[in-house]
C-alpha positions in Angstrom: 0.0 0.0 0.0 1.4 3.4 -1.0 0.7 6.2 1.5 -0.4 9.7 0.3 2.5 12.2 0.1 1.4 14.1 3.2 1.4 10.9 5.3 4.8 9.9 4.0 6.1 13.4 4.9 4.7 13.1 8.4 6.3 9.7 8.8 9.7 11.1 7.8 9.3 14.0 10.3 8.3 11.6 13.1 11.4 9.4 12.3 13.7 12.3 12.2 12.4 13.9 15.4 12.7 10.4 17.1 16.3 10.2 15.9 17.1 13.7 17.1 15.5 12.8 20.5 17.7 9.7 20.7 20.8 11.7 19.8 20.0 14.3 22.4 19.1 11.7 25.1 20.8 12.0 28.4 22.5 8.6 28.0 24.0 9.5 24.6 25.1 12.9 25.7 26.8 11.5 28.8 28.6 8.9 26.7 29.8 11.7 24.3 30.9 13.9 27.2 32.9 11.0 28.8 34.6 10.3 25.5 35.6 14.0 25.2 36.9 14.0 28.8 38.8 10.7 28.4 40.4 12.0 25.2 41.3 15.3 26.8 39.7 16.8 23.7 41.1 20.1 22.5 38.9 23.2 22.5 36.7 23.9 19.6 36.3 27.2 17.6 34.5 28.7 20.7 37.7 28.3 22.7 35.9 26.3 25.5 38.2 23.9 27.3 37.1 20.4 28.4 37.2 21.5 32.1 34.7 24.3 31.3 32.3 22.1 29.4 30.7 20.5 32.5 29.7 23.9 33.9 28.4 24.9 30.5 26.3 21.8 30.2 24.8 22.2 33.7 23.9 25.8 33.1 22.8 25.8 29.4 22.0 22.2 28.2 18.2 22.3 28.7 17.9 25.5 26.8 20.2 24.3 23.9 18.4 21.0 23.8 14.9 22.6 23.6 16.1 24.9 20.8 17.5 22.0 18.9 14.2 20.0 19.2 12.2 23.1 18.1 14.5 23.8 15.2 15.4 27.2 16.7 19.0 26.7 17.6 21.5 29.0 15.8 25.1 28.2 16.4 27.6 31.1 16.6 29.8 32.2 13.7 32.7 30.1 12.9 36.1 31.6 12.1 37.3 30.6 8.7 40.9 30.0 7.8 42.4 29.7 4.3 45.1 27.2 3.9 47.2 27.6 0.9 47.7 24.2 -0.7 51.0 25.2 -2.2 52.5 26.2 1.1 54.0 22.7 1.6 56.1 22.9 -1.6 
């Protein structure tokens, strides 16, 4: 049986929101955090160090997660860097 287009679109939205909820689940986020800490991950473009991450998560995670689920999250600007491919010659 072939579903009408609208029902197929709704199924895709349900599947993708379910996937996003699983990605953002507490267990998955804890596992990712533990990996970053164990790897002594270097800071990202925002300059946040691993030891600052825990405080950020405690203070801001619920807000960030809600914005992600609602499709309202807007990450900050990323600094771009041009690498000359001929600089290694």
